[in-house]
Backbone of each chain as nested JSON, in Angstrom:
{
  "chains": [
    {"id": "A", "residues": [
      {"number": 1, "name": "UNK", "atoms": {"N": [-11.493, -7.312, 21.473], "CA": [-11.599, -6.003, 20.683], "C": [-11.834, -4.852, 21.772]}},
      {"number": 2, "name": "UNK", "atoms": {"N": [-11.356, -3.788, 21.707], "CA": [-11.338, -2.727, 22.714], "C": [-12.892, -2.197, 22.961]}},
      {"number": 3, "name": "UNK", "atoms": {"N": [-13.451, -2.339, 21.693], "CA": [-15.106, -1.79, 21.485], "C": [-15.937, -2.613, 22.423]}},
      {"number": 4, "name": "UNK", "atoms": {"N": [-15.822, -3.928, 22.598], "CA": [-16.572, -4.941, 23.38], "C": [-16.189, -4.702, 24.871]}},
      {"number": 5, "name": "UNK", "atoms": {"N": [-15.171, -4.317, 25.323], "CA": [-14.922, -3.868, 26.586], "C": [-15.723, -2.607, 26.984]}},
      {"number": 6, "name": "UNK", "atoms": {"N": [-15.303, -1.588, 26.231], "CA": [-15.643, -0.285, 26.756], "C": [-17.168, 0.166, 26.312]}},
      {"number": 7, "name": "UNK", "atoms": {"N": [-17.775, -0.853, 25.509], "CA": [-19.154, -0.353, 25.126], "C": [-19.189, 0.65, 23.668]}},
      {"number": 8, "name": "UNK", "atoms": {"N": [-18.133, 0.776, 23.289], "CA": [-18.123, 1.861, 22.357], "C": [-18.138, 1.594, 20.737]}},
      {"number": 9, "name": "UNK", "atoms": {"N": [-17.851, 2.345, 19.654], "CA": [-18.376, 2.053, 18.603], "C": [-17.86, 0.979, 18.182]}},
      {"number": 10, "name": "UNK", "atoms": {"N": [-18.883, 0.06, 17.437], "CA": [-18.577, -1.225, 17.013], "C": [-18.157, -1.259, 15.526]}},
      {"number": 11, "name": "UNK", "atoms": {"N": [-17.66, -0.304, 14.899], "CA": [-17.18, -0.374, 13.404], "C": [-18.01, -1.183, 12.732]}},
      {"number": 12, "name": "UNK", "atoms": {"N": [-17.323, -2.41, 11.993], "CA": [-18.0, -3.081, 11.254], "C": [-19.447, -3.923, 11.941]}},
      {"number": 13, "name": "UNK", "atoms": {"N": [-19.705, -3.631, 13.29], "CA": [-20.66, -4.439, 13.89], "C": [-21.879, -3.103, 14.247]}},
      {"number": 14, "name": "UNK", "atoms": {"N": [-21.555, -2.018, 13.902], "CA": [-22.396, -0.973, 14.267], "C": [-23.602, -1.315, 13.345]}},
      {"number": 15, "name": "UNK", "atoms": {"N": [-24.823, -1.13, 14.315], "CA": [-26.355, -1.337, 13.417], "C": [-26.521, -0.148, 12.365]}},
      {"number": 16, "name": "UNK", "atoms": {"N": [-26.138, 1.063, 12.333], "CA": [-26.248, 1.663, 11.19], "C": [-25.475, 1.378, 10.207]}},
      {"number": 17, "name": "UNK", "atoms": {"N": [-24.322, 0.91, 10.254], "CA": [-23.382, 0.735, 9.174], "C": [-23.939, -0.721, 8.244]}},
      {"number": 18, "name": "UNK", "atoms": {"N": [-24.422, -1.611, 9.484], "CA": [-24.985, -3.026, 8.728], "C": [-26.137, -2.694, 8.085]}},
      {"number": 19, "name": "UNK", "atoms": {"N": [-27.102, -1.878, 8.692], "CA": [-28.577, -1.455, 7.949], "C": [-28.019, -0.976, 6.743]}},
      {"number": 20, "name": "UNK", "atoms": {"N": [-27.171, -0.04, 6.577], "CA": [-26.896, 0.881, 5.167], "C": [-26.336, -0.166, 4.217]}},
      {"number": 21, "name": "UNK", "atoms": {"N": [-25.57, -0.869, 4.755], "CA": [-24.626, -2.018, 4.055], "C": [-25.774, -3.155, 3.453]}},
      {"number": 22, "name": "UNK", "atoms": {"N": [-26.802, -3.061, 3.918], "CA": [-27.975, -4.139, 3.533], "C": [-28.737, -3.367, 2.403]}},
      {"number": 23, "name": "UNK", "atoms": {"N": [-29.054, -2.005, 2.758], "CA": [-29.618, -1.321, 1.722], "C": [-28.999, -1.273, 0.56]}},
      {"number": 24, "name": "UNK", "atoms": {"N": [-27.632, -0.874, 0.555], "CA": [-26.894, -0.795, -0.622], "C": [-26.885, -2.286, -1.424]}},
      {"number": 25, "name": "UNK", "atoms": {"N": [-26.593, -3.108, -0.61], "CA": [-26.66, -4.493, -1.465], "C": [-27.864, -4.948, -2.011]}},
      {"number": 26, "name": "UNK", "atoms": {"N": [-28.964, -4.412, -1.575], "CA": [-30.361, -4.945, -1.964], "C": [-30.51, -3.835, -3.268]}},
      {"number": 27, "name": "UNK", "atoms": {"N": [-30.072, -2.62, -3.22], "CA": [-30.096, -1.647, -4.43], "C": [-29.064, -2.283, -5.516]}},
      {"number": 28, "name": "UNK", "atoms": {"N": [-27.888, -2.651, -5.177], "CA": [-27.035, -3.245, -6.53], "C": [-27.368, -4.605, -6.929]}},
      {"number": 29, "name": "UNK", "atoms": {"N": [-27.951, -5.549, -6.052], "CA": [-28.114, -6.818, -6.632], "C": [-29.38, -7.099, -7.057]}},
      {"number": 30, "name": "UNK", "atoms": {"N": [-30.347, -6.376, -6.505], "CA": [-31.924, -6.458, -6.818], "C": [-32.689, -5.389, -7.482]}},
      {"number": 31, "name": "UNK", "atoms": {"N": [-32.187, -4.179, -6.87], "CA": [-33.236, -3.149, -7.605], "C": [-32.514, -2.552, -9.0]}},
      {"number": 32, "name": "UNK", "atoms": {"N": [-31.213, -2.327, -8.836], "CA": [-30.586, -1.72, -10.277], "C": [-30.648, -2.7, -11.341]}},
      {"number": 33, "name": "UNK", "atoms": {"N": [-30.293, -3.892, -11.21], "CA": [-30.486, -4.944, -12.455], "C": [-32.108, -5.06, -13.152]}},
      {"number": 34, "name": "UNK", "atoms": {"N": [-32.862, -4.553, -12.32], "CA": [-34.104, -4.727, -12.816], "C": [-35.043, -3.267, -13.19]}},
      {"number": 35, "name": "UNK", "atoms": {"N": [-34.186, -2.34, -13.226], "CA": [-34.833, -1.178, -13.634], "C": [-34.226, -1.007, -15.089]}},
      {"number": 36, "name": "UNK", "atoms": {"N": [-35.298, -0.478, -16.067], "CA": [-35.541, -0.449, -17.436], "C": [-34.959, 0.903, -17.56]}},
      {"number": 37, "name": "UNK", "atoms": {"N": [-35.085, 2.022, -17.053], "CA": [-34.814, 3.255, -17.322], "C": [-33.471, 3.608, -16.018]}},
      {"number": 38, "name": "UNK", "atoms": {"N": [-33.161, 4.751, -16.427], "CA": [-31.974, 5.282, -15.643], "C": [-32.688, 6.049, -14.646]}},
      {"number": 39, "name": "UNK", "atoms": {"N": [-32.616, 5.935, -13.347], "CA": [-33.108, 6.568, -12.114], "C": [-32.243, 7.29, -11.381]}},
      {"number": 40, "name": "UNK", "atoms": {"N": [-32.377, 8.576, -11.463], "CA": [-31.305, 9.334, -10.537], "C": [-31.33, 8.844, -9.216]}},
      {"number": 41, "name": "UNK", "atoms": {"N": [-32.344, 8.531, -8.357], "CA": [-32.399, 8.008, -7.14], "C": [-31.674, 6.637, -6.922]}},
      {"number": 42, "name": "UNK", "atoms": {"N": [-31.858, 5.586, -7.755], "CA": [-31.193, 4.155, -7.554], "C": [-30.037, 4.004, -8.206]}},
      {"number": 43, "name": "UNK", "atoms": {"N": [-29.554, 4.874, -9.162], "CA": [-28.273, 4.664, -9.966], "C": [-27.278, 5.949, -9.3]}},
      {"number": 44, "name": "UNK", "atoms": {"N": [-27.996, 6.695, -8.654], "CA": [-27.023, 7.733, -7.931], "C": [-27.087, 8.104, -6.583]}},
      {"number": 45, "name": "UNK", "atoms": {"N": [-28.28, 9.14, -6.366], "CA": [-28.221, 9.64, -4.989], "C": [-28.075, 8.484, -3.882]}},
      {"number": 46, "name": "UNK", "atoms": {"N": [-28.966, 7.331, -4.038], "CA": [-28.951, 6.536, -2.807], "C": [-27.544, 6.298, -2.664]}},
      {"number": 47, "name": "UNK", "atoms": {"N": [-26.489, 5.653, -3.498], "CA": [-25.286, 5.255, -3.162], "C": [-24.437, 6.48, -2.431]}},
      {"number": 48, "name": "UNK", "atoms": {"N": [-24.627, 7.691, -3.143], "CA": [-23.835, 9.035, -2.689], "C": [-24.467, 9.019, -1.197]}},
      {"number": 49, "name": "UNK", "atoms": {"N": [-25.832, 8.831, -0.739], "CA": [-26.135, 9.171, 0.654], "C": [-25.396, 8.111, 1.698]}},
      {"number": 50, "name": "UNK", "atoms": {"N": [-25.366, 7.003, 1.195], "CA": [-25.232, 5.808, 1.724], "C": [-23.449, 5.824, 2.247]}},
      {"number": 51, "name": "UNK", "atoms": {"N": [-22.918, 6.798, 1.392], "CA": [-21.171, 6.62, 1.456], "C": [-20.613, 6.674, 2.744]}},
      {"number": 52, "name": "UNK", "atoms": {"N": [-21.016, 7.865, 3.738], "CA": [-20.778, 8.272, 5.123], "C": [-21.02, 6.634, 6.138]}},
      {"number": 53, "name": "UNK", "atoms": {"N": [-22.333, 6.552, 6.15], "CA": [-22.601, 5.442, 7.154], "C": [-22.054, 4.038, 6.791]}},
      {"number": 54, "name": "UNK", "atoms": {"N": [-21.742, 3.769, 5.417], "CA": [-21.1, 2.433, 5.082], "C": [-19.659, 2.755, 5.14]}},
      {"number": 55, "name": "UNK", "atoms": {"N": [-18.868, 3.519, 4.066], "CA": [-17.543, 3.688, 4.409], "C": [-16.814, 4.367, 5.603]}},
      {"number": 56, "name": "UNK", "atoms": {"N": [-17.454, 5.349, 6.211], "CA": [-16.408, 5.928, 7.485], "C": [-16.316, 4.876, 8.483]}},
      {"number": 57, "name": "UNK", "atoms": {"N": [-17.104, 3.931, 8.951], "CA": [-16.506, 2.855, 9.936], "C": [-15.587, 2.039, 9.614]}},
      {"number": 58, "name": "UNK", "atoms": {"N": [-15.518, 1.961, 8.254], "CA": [-14.258, 1.173, 7.669], "C": [-12.834, 1.828, 7.861]}},
      {"number": 59, "name": "UNK", "atoms": {"N": [-13.083, 2.907, 7.313], "CA": [-11.953, 3.89, 7.382], "C": [-11.168, 4.222, 8.949]}},
      {"number": 60, "name": "UNK", "atoms": {"N": [-12.512, 4.533, 9.765], "CA": [-12.057, 4.642, 10.941], "C": [-11.363, 3.414, 11.874]}},
      {"number": 61, "name": "UNK", "atoms": {"N": [-12.112, 2.342, 11.496], "CA": [-11.493, 1.026, 11.97], "C": [-9.887, 0.92, 11.499]}},
      {"number": 62, "name": "UNK", "atoms": {"N": [-9.643, 1.107, 9.992], "CA": [-8.23, 1.381, 9.902], "C": [-7.385, 2.25, 10.572]}},
      {"number": 63, "name": "UNK", "atoms": {"N": [-7.892, 3.32, 10.888], "CA": [-7.155, 4.319, 11.745], "C": [-7.052, 3.597, 12.953]}},
      {"number": 64, "name": "UNK", "atoms": {"N": [-7.816, 3.028, 13.562], "CA": [-7.784, 2.385, 14.919], "C": [-6.828, 1.467, 14.985]}},
      {"number": 65, "name": "UNK", "atoms": {"N": [-6.776, 0.617, 13.949], "CA": [-5.705, -0.338, 13.668], "C": [-4.263, 0.079, 13.501]}},
      {"number": 66, "name": "UNK", "atoms": {"N": [-3.87, 1.302, 12.775], "CA": [-2.707, 1.816, 12.517], "C": [-2.28, 2.36, 13.798]}},
      {"number": 67, "name": "UNK", "atoms": {"N": [-3.151, 3.139, 14.489], "CA": [-2.825, 3.703, 15.929], "C": [-3.012, 5.013, 15.561]}},
      {"number": 68, "name": "UNK", "atoms": {"N": [-3.726, 5.726, 14.853], "CA": [-4.099, 7.042, 14.907], "C": [-5.288, 7.447, 15.55]}},
      {"number": 69, "name": "UNK", "atoms": {"N": [-6.362, 6.488, 15.534], "CA": [-7.385, 6.655, 16.597], "C": [-7.381, 6.095, 17.767]}},
      {"number": 70, "name": "UNK", "atoms": {"N": [-7.415, 7.207, 18.817], "CA": [-6.946, 6.967, 20.324], "C": [-8.074, 6.146, 20.928]}},
      {"number": 71, "name": "UNK", "atoms": {"N": [-9.239, 6.037, 20.429], "CA": [-10.558, 5.423, 21.128], "C": [-11.579, 4.77, 20.337]}},
      {"number": 72, "name": "UNK", "atoms": {"N": [-12.442, 4.241, 20.755], "CA": [-13.671, 3.787, 20.114], "C": [-14.821, 4.51, 20.349]}},
      {"number": 73, "name": "UNK", "atoms": {"N": [-14.969, 5.736, 20.326], "CA": [-15.995, 6.799, 20.235], "C": [-16.751, 6.637, 18.96]}},
      {"number": 74, "name": "UNK", "atoms": {"N": [-17.764, 6.935, 18.988], "CA": [-18.68, 7.038, 17.681], "C": [-18.004, 8.204, 17.009]}},
      {"number": 75, "name": "UNK", "atoms": {"N": [-18.235, 8.071, 15.521], "CA": [-17.548, 9.364, 14.738], "C": [-17.941, 10.612, 15.153]}},
      {"number": 76, "name": "UNK", "atoms": {"N": [-17.002, 11.348, 15.32], "CA": [-17.054, 12.78, 15.735], "C": [-17.477, 13.908, 14.398]}},
      {"number": 77, "name": "UNK", "atoms": {"N": [-17.88, 14.814, 14.892], "CA": [-18.333, 15.506, 13.939], "C": [-17.291, 16.033, 12.594]}},
      {"number": 78, "name": "UNK", "atoms": {"N": [-16.202, 16.097, 13.495], "CA": [-15.056, 16.691, 12.476], "C": [-14.536, 15.54, 11.794]}},
      {"number": 79, "name": "UNK", "atoms": {"N": [-14.644, 14.255, 12.061], "CA": [-14.287, 13.145, 11.318], "C": [-15.242, 13.029, 10.335]}},
      {"number": 80, "name": "UNK", "atoms": {"N": [-16.569, 13.244, 10.442], "CA": [-17.42, 13.055, 9.466], "C": [-17.281, 14.097, 8.317]}},
      {"number": 81, "name": "UNK", "atoms": {"N": [-17.177, 15.296, 8.881], "CA": [-16.781, 16.725, 7.766], "C": [-15.447, 16.361, 7.085]}},
      {"number": 82, "name": "UNK", "atoms": {"N": [-14.508, 15.995, 7.882], "CA": [-13.149, 15.606, 6.757], "C": [-13.447, 14.721, 5.969]}},
      {"number": 83, "name": "UNK", "atoms": {"N": [-13.987, 13.685, 6.153], "CA": [-14.064, 12.593, 5.173], "C": [-15.086, 13.074, 4.16]}},
      {"number": 84, "name": "UNK", "atoms": {"N": [-16.175, 13.662, 4.496], "CA": [-17.245, 14.25, 3.272], "C": [-16.491, 15.224, 2.63]}},
      {"number": 85, "name": "UNK", "atoms": {"N": [-15.489, 15.927, 3.019], "CA": [-14.99, 17.102, 2.249], "C": [-13.845, 16.321, 1.213]}},
      {"number": 86, "name": "UNK", "atoms": {"N": [-13.176, 15.329, 1.908], "CA": [-12.205, 14.36, 1.239], "C": [-13.041, 13.637, 0.059]}},
      {"number": 87, "name": "UNK", "atoms": {"N": [-14.025, 13.003, 0.074], "CA": [-14.779, 12.454, -0.889], "C": [-15.315, 13.247, -1.563]}},
      {"number": 88, "name": "UNK", "atoms": {"N": [-15.979, 14.328, -1.3], "CA": [-16.501, 15.352, -2.531], "C": [-15.58, 15.832, -3.353]}},
      {"number": 89, "name": "UNK", "atoms": {"N": [-14.277, 16.19, -2.967], "CA": [-13.274, 16.481, -4.037], "C": [-12.637, 15.247, -4.815]}},
      {"number": 90, "name": "UNK", "atoms": {"N": [-12.526, 14.137, -4.239], "CA": [-12.032, 12.549, -4.731], "C": [-13.381, 12.352, -6.008]}},
      {"number": 91, "name": "UNK", "atoms": {"N": [-14.459, 12.184, -5.531], "CA": [-15.386, 11.332, -6.208], "C": [-16.07, 12.661, -7.198]}},
      {"number": 92, "name": "UNK", "atoms": {"N": [-16.105, 13.669, -7.226], "CA": [-16.897, 14.753, -7.801], "C": [-15.875, 15.631, -8.795]}},
      {"number": 93, "name": "UNK", "atoms": {"N": [-14.553, 15.488, -8.398], "CA": [-13.762, 16.401, -8.936], "C": [-12.297, 15.621, -9.723]}},
      {"number": 94, "name": "UNK", "atoms": {"N": [-11.612, 14.951, -8.797], "CA": [-10.601, 14.313, -9.013], "C": [-10.964, 13.085, -9.964]}},
      {"number": 95, "name": "UNK", "atoms": {"N": [-11.757, 12.132, -9.699], "CA": [-12.184, 10.85, -10.151], "C": [-12.62, 11.355, -11.803]}},
      {"number": 96, "name": "UNK", "atoms": {"N": [-13.574, 12.319, -11.994], "CA": [-14.035, 12.556, -13.028], "C": [-12.966, 13.255, -14.147]}},
      {"number": 97, "name": "UNK", "atoms": {"N": [-12.274, 14.215, -13.607], "CA": [-11.329, 15.014, -14.366], "C": [-9.979, 14.185, -14.643]}},
      {"number": 98, "name": "UNK", "atoms": {"N": [-9.501, 13.541, -13.761], "CA": [-7.933, 13.175, -13.695], "C": [-8.12, 11.503, -13.953]}},
      {"number": 99, "name": "UNK", "atoms": {"N": [-8.893, 10.714, -13.547], "CA": [-9.035, 9.36, -13.627], "C": [-10.299, 9.141, -14.606]}},
      {"number": 100, "name": "UNK", "atoms": {"N": [-10.854, 9.88, -15.292], "CA": [-11.866, 9.931, -16.247], "C": [-12.868, 8.82, -15.969]}},
      {"number": 101, "name": "UNK", "atoms": {"N": [-13.148, 8.738, -14.537], "CA": [-14.709, 7.642, -13.997], "C": [-15.377, 8.582, -13.159]}},
      {"number": 102, "name": "UNK", "atoms": {"N": [-16.508, 8.323, -13.377], "CA": [-17.472, 8.989, -12.774], "C": [-18.019, 10.072, -13.215]}},
      {"number": 103, "name": "UNK", "atoms": {"N": [-18.914, 10.951, -12.698], "CA": [-19.415, 12.296, -13.198], "C": [-19.535, 13.132, -12.221]}},
      {"number": 104, "name": "UNK", "atoms": {"N": [-19.145, 14.5, -12.282], "CA": [-19.181, 15.563, -11.449], "C": [-20.628, 16.253, -11.334]}},
      {"number": 105, "name": "UNK", "atoms": {"N": [-21.371, 16.048, -10.421], "CA": [-22.575, 16.249, -10.256], "C": [-22.948, 17.234, -8.906]}},
      {"number": 106, "name": "UNK", "atoms": {"N": [-22.911, 18.616, -8.663], "CA": [-23.189, 19.22, -7.485], "C": [-24.404, 18.605, -6.634]}},
      {"number": 107, "name": "UNK", "atoms": {"N": [-25.504, 18.184, -7.303], "CA": [-26.204, 17.32, -6.259], "C": [-25.837, 16.066, -5.387]}},
      {"number": 108, "name": "UNK", "atoms": {"N": [-24.667, 15.399, -6.246], "CA": [-23.9, 14.215, -5.449], "C": [-23.308, 14.895, -4.316]}},
      {"number": 109, "name": "UNK", "atoms": {"N": [-22.724, 16.259, -4.047], "CA": [-22.041, 16.67, -3.053], "C": [-22.958, 16.781, -1.862]}},
      {"number": 110, "name": "UNK", "atoms": {"N": [-24.103, 17.367, -2.259], "CA": [-25.203, 17.382, -1.411], "C": [-25.598, 15.896, -0.981]}},
      {"number": 111, "name": "UNK", "atoms": {"N": [-25.745, 15.099, -1.649], "CA": [-26.257, 13.935, -1.163], "C": [-25.089, 13.11, -0.083]}},
      {"number": 112, "name": "UNK", "atoms": {"N": [-23.816, 13.253, -0.697], "CA": [-22.876, 12.748, 0.468], "C": [-23.01, 13.369, 1.82]}},
      {"number": 113, "name": "UNK", "atoms": {"N": [-23.165, 14.748, 1.496], "CA": [-23.055, 15.593, 2.966], "C": [-24.315, 15.475, 3.686]}},
      {"number": 114, "name": "UNK", "atoms": {"N": [-25.366, 15.12, 3.26], "CA": [-26.607, 14.815, 3.787], "C": [-26.702, 13.733, 4.403]}},
      {"number": 115, "name": "UNK", "atoms": {"N": [-26.024, 12.703, 3.782], "CA": [-26.002, 11.378, 4.236], "C": [-25.007, 11.354, 5.517]}},
      {"number": 116, "name": "UNK", "atoms": {"N": [-23.945, 12.363, 5.601], "CA": [-23.046, 12.508, 6.641], "C": [-23.626, 12.887, 7.84]}},
      {"number": 117, "name": "UNK", "atoms": {"N": [-24.65, 13.993, 7.747], "CA": [-25.347, 14.68, 8.667], "C": [-26.466, 13.739, 9.406]}},
      {"number": 118, "name": "UNK", "atoms": {"N": [-27.098, 12.97, 8.49], "CA": [-27.956, 12.252, 9.035], "C": [-27.455, 10.794, 9.722]}},
      {"number": 119, "name": "UNK", "atoms": {"N": [-26.197, 10.463, 9.35], "CA": [-25.455, 9.409, 10.053], "C": [-24.688, 9.596, 11.391]}},
      {"number": 120, "name": "UNK", "atoms": {"N": [-24.314, 11.045, 11.357], "CA": [-23.707, 11.702, 12.494], "C": [-24.921, 11.805, 13.48]}},
      {"number": 121, "name": "UNK", "atoms": {"N": [-26.071, 12.336, 13.211], "CA": [-27.149, 12.554, 14.257], "C": [-27.461, 11.111, 14.723]}},
      {"number": 122, "name": "UNK", "atoms": {"N": [-27.61, 10.068, 13.741], "CA": [-28.183, 8.557, 14.359], "C": [-27.165, 8.243, 15.026]}},
      {"number": 123, "name": "UNK", "atoms": {"N": [-25.907, 8.324, 14.834], "CA": [-24.742, 7.895, 15.767], "C": [-24.694, 8.403, 17.13]}},
      {"number": 124, "name": "UNK", "atoms": {"N": [-25.446, 9.738, 17.061], "CA": [-25.252, 10.244, 18.301], "C": [-26.611, 9.754, 19.055]}},
      {"number": 125, "name": "UNK", "atoms": {"N": [-27.797, 9.511, 18.624], "CA": [-28.978, 9.133, 19.166], "C": [-28.594, 7.5, 19.609]}},
      {"number": 126, "name": "UNK", "atoms": {"N": [-28.042, 6.663, 18.537], "CA": [-27.802, 5.626, 19.222], "C": [-26.847, 5.41, 20.26]}},
      {"number": 127, "name": "UNK", "atoms": {"N": [-25.943, 6.46, 20.411], "CA": [-25.01, 6.146, 21.517], "C": [-25.873, 6.732, 22.971]}},
      {"number": 128, "name": "UNK", "atoms": {"N": [-26.687, 7.638, 22.79], "CA": [-27.555, 8.003, 23.963], "C": [-28.699, 7.099, 24.347]}},
      {"number": 129, "name": "UNK", "atoms": {"N": [-28.904, 6.186, 23.634], "CA": [-30.236, 5.308, 23.839], "C": [-29.959, 4.277, 25.213]}},
      {"number": 130, "name": "UNK", "atoms": {"N": [-28.68, 3.739, 25.325], "CA": [-28.657, 3.076, 26.502], "C": [-28.668, 3.866, 27.826]}},
      {"number": 131, "name": "UNK", "atoms": {"N": [-28.144, 5.238, 27.687], "CA": [-28.265, 6.114, 28.958], "C": [-29.588, 6.123, 29.214]}},
      {"number": 132, "name": "UNK", "atoms": {"N": [-30.596, 6.508, 28.047], "CA": [-31.733, 6.976, 28.537], "C": [-32.902, 5.849, 29.029]}},
      {"number": 133, "name": "UNK", "atoms": {"N": [-32.148, 4.363, 28.44], "CA": [-32.915, 3.34, 29.038], "C": [-32.452, 3.169, 30.522]}},
      {"number": 134, "name": "UNK", "atoms": {"N": [-31.403, 3.247, 31.119], "CA": [-30.803, 3.4, 32.231], "C": [-31.675, 4.345, 33.279]}},
      {"number": 135, "name": "UNK", "atoms": {"N": [-32.154, 5.398, 32.88], "CA": [-32.621, 6.298, 33.633], "C": [-34.295, 6.001, 33.797]}}
    ]},
    {"id": "B", "residues": [
      {"number": 1, "name": "UNK", "atoms": {"N": [15.771, 13.687, 18.963], "CA": [16.846, 13.246, 18.036], "C": [17.549, 12.161, 18.234]}},
      {"number": 2, "name": "UNK", "atoms": {"N": [17.815, 11.231, 17.273], "CA": [18.278, 9.855, 17.529], "C": [19.948, 10.206, 18.075]}},
      {"number": 3, "name": "UNK", "atoms": {"N": [20.61, 9.599, 19.158], "CA": [21.605, 9.808, 19.519], "C": [23.078, 10.098, 18.426]}},
      {"number": 4, "name": "UNK", "atoms": {"N": [23.769, 11.115, 18.205], "CA": [24.709, 11.126, 17.197], "C": [24.091, 11.332, 15.549]}},
      {"number": 5, "name": "UNK", "atoms": {"N": [22.952, 11.457, 15.55], "CA": [22.351, 11.926, 14.182], "C": [21.515, 13.115, 14.421]}},
      {"number": 6, "name": "UNK", "atoms": {"N": [22.15, 14.048, 14.57], "CA": [20.988, 15.238, 14.956], "C": [20.235, 15.737, 13.793]}},
      {"number": 7, "name": "UNK", "atoms": {"N": [20.513, 15.396, 12.747], "CA": [19.756, 15.625, 11.351], "C": [18.462, 14.851, 11.417]}},
      {"number": 8, "name": "UNK", "atoms": {"N": [18.358, 13.748, 12.051], "CA": [17.317, 12.895, 11.815], "C": [16.133, 13.008, 12.643]}},
      {"number": 9, "name": "UNK", "atoms": {"N": [14.93, 13.118, 12.459], "CA": [13.857, 13.261, 13.421], "C": [13.791, 12.223, 14.665]}},
      {"number": 10, "name": "UNK", "atoms": {"N": [13.161, 12.456, 15.765], "CA": [13.23, 11.613, 17.043], "C": [12.019, 10.368, 16.64]}},
      {"number": 11, "name": "UNK", "atoms": {"N": [12.219, 9.248, 17.102], "CA": [11.522, 8.215, 16.596], "C": [10.117, 8.282, 16.628]}},
      {"number": 12, "name": "UNK", "atoms": {"N": [9.794, 9.182, 17.797], "CA": [8.277, 9.414, 17.93], "C": [7.731, 10.176, 16.718]}},
      {"number": 13, "name": "UNK", "atoms": {"N": [8.247, 11.234, 16.257], "CA": [7.915, 11.744, 14.927], "C": [8.011, 10.93, 13.848]}},
      {"number": 14, "name": "UNK", "atoms": {"N": [8.954, 10.179, 13.501], "CA": [9.044, 8.961, 12.542], "C": [8.026, 7.976, 12.588]}},
      {"number": 15, "name": "UNK", "atoms": {"N": [7.545, 7.41, 13.76], "CA": [6.335, 6.702, 13.861], "C": [5.216, 7.446, 13.447]}},
      {"number": 16, "name": "UNK", "atoms": {"N": [5.068, 8.581, 14.201], "CA": [3.812, 9.28, 13.602], "C": [3.92, 9.53, 12.043]}},
      {"number": 17, "name": "UNK", "atoms": {"N": [4.892, 10.054, 11.476], "CA": [5.055, 10.031, 9.906], "C": [4.507, 8.847, 9.13]}},
      {"number": 18, "name": "UNK", "atoms": {"N": [5.274, 7.848, 9.925], "CA": [4.843, 6.439, 9.141], "C": [3.314, 5.818, 9.39]}},
      {"number": 19, "name": "UNK", "atoms": {"N": [2.715, 6.503, 10.421], "CA": [1.22, 6.053, 10.577], "C": [0.783, 7.016, 9.745]}},
      {"number": 20, "name": "UNK", "atoms": {"N": [0.838, 8.107, 9.607], "CA": [0.189, 8.949, 8.63], "C": [0.245, 8.54, 7.14]}},
      {"number": 21, "name": "UNK", "atoms": {"N": [1.64, 8.275, 6.999], "CA": [1.548, 7.597, 5.777], "C": [0.704, 6.522, 5.122]}},
      {"number": 22, "name": "UNK", "atoms": {"N": [0.838, 5.531, 6.195], "CA": [-0.177, 4.389, 6.128], "C": [-1.488, 4.741, 5.854]}},
      {"number": 23, "name": "UNK", "atoms": {"N": [-2.13, 5.542, 6.834], "CA": [-3.553, 6.067, 6.563], "C": [-3.486, 6.604, 5.312]}},
      {"number": 24, "name": "UNK", "atoms": {"N": [-2.624, 7.56, 4.693], "CA": [-2.925, 8.204, 3.388], "C": [-3.029, 7.046, 2.199]}},
      {"number": 25, "name": "UNK", "atoms": {"N": [-2.386, 6.079, 2.628], "CA": [-2.041, 5.005, 1.684], "C": [-3.437, 4.337, 1.462]}},
      {"number": 26, "name": "UNK", "atoms": {"N": [-4.161, 3.857, 2.824], "CA": [-5.322, 3.268, 3.023], "C": [-6.25, 4.179, 2.253]}},
      {"number": 27, "name": "UNK", "atoms": {"N": [-6.514, 5.544, 2.809], "CA": [-7.645, 6.187, 1.941], "C": [-7.252, 6.344, 0.583]}},
      {"number": 28, "name": "UNK", "atoms": {"N": [-6.16, 6.515, -0.014], "CA": [-6.03, 6.445, -1.14], "C": [-6.879, 5.156, -2.11]}},
      {"number": 29, "name": "UNK", "atoms": {"N": [-6.445, 4.073, -1.575], "CA": [-6.622, 2.544, -2.013], "C": [-8.253, 2.612, -1.926]}},
      {"number": 30, "name": "UNK", "atoms": {"N": [-8.621, 2.739, -0.635], "CA": [-10.062, 2.804, -0.229], "C": [-10.824, 3.578, -1.349]}},
      {"number": 31, "name": "UNK", "atoms": {"N": [-10.479, 4.756, -1.819], "CA": [-11.059, 5.801, -2.383], "C": [-11.283, 5.211, -3.997]}},
      {"number": 32, "name": "UNK", "atoms": {"N": [-10.057, 4.669, -4.363], "CA": [-9.996, 4.126, -5.516], "C": [-11.068, 2.874, -5.751]}},
      {"number": 33, "name": "UNK", "atoms": {"N": [-10.943, 2.03, -4.68], "CA": [-12.173, 0.731, -4.638], "C": [-13.508, 1.176, -4.568]}},
      {"number": 34, "name": "UNK", "atoms": {"N": [-13.911, 2.388, -4.104], "CA": [-15.216, 3.04, -3.968], "C": [-15.577, 3.47, -5.2]}},
      {"number": 35, "name": "UNK", "atoms": {"N": [-14.74, 4.404, -5.942], "CA": [-14.762, 4.814, -7.125], "C": [-15.285, 3.737, -8.312]}},
      {"number": 36, "name": "UNK", "atoms": {"N": [-14.198, 2.84, -8.38], "CA": [-14.262, 2.071, -9.518], "C": [-15.257, 0.844, -9.248]}},
      {"number": 37, "name": "UNK", "atoms": {"N": [-15.52, 0.388, -8.106], "CA": [-16.327, -0.83, -7.717], "C": [-17.688, -0.558, -7.56]}},
      {"number": 38, "name": "UNK", "atoms": {"N": [-18.113, 0.464, -6.731], "CA": [-19.344, 0.776, -6.398], "C": [-20.252, 1.669, -7.355]}}
    ]}
  ]
}
């Protein structure tokens, strides 16, 4: 795998991706089934916030396999922003209006974008960490 | 251009177009999976 040779982004082995996938699984399997009332956080905003850190590495790996992504760099700001824009339109407008699935809520857009900004900052911090350790 | 076929795009652009098409197909399918399954 190129990422192993160059020390680049790990895609499905990325620690942030694995942590957020774990949080999603715990919410889906253990928290949501045991809630007796609708919770805006656990039924909605948490999943929206996890969209970028969980989905983006998979998408970027697909582009890498196809040959559209030239390297294994951590997600760039414009890659995050472009996917947030597409997901906002798809999940909050196209899905509810044309596929009649899901509900459009402006707060969901902020959750997806906020999760994207947080994930991008953490990916940058994780990339800087080995360099800081070496100095 | 392909030799003798000036109206066809060069292989480089054809490959790029096919890759873009594959990426768009992946994006569409993955978005549907997220919308319906998550």
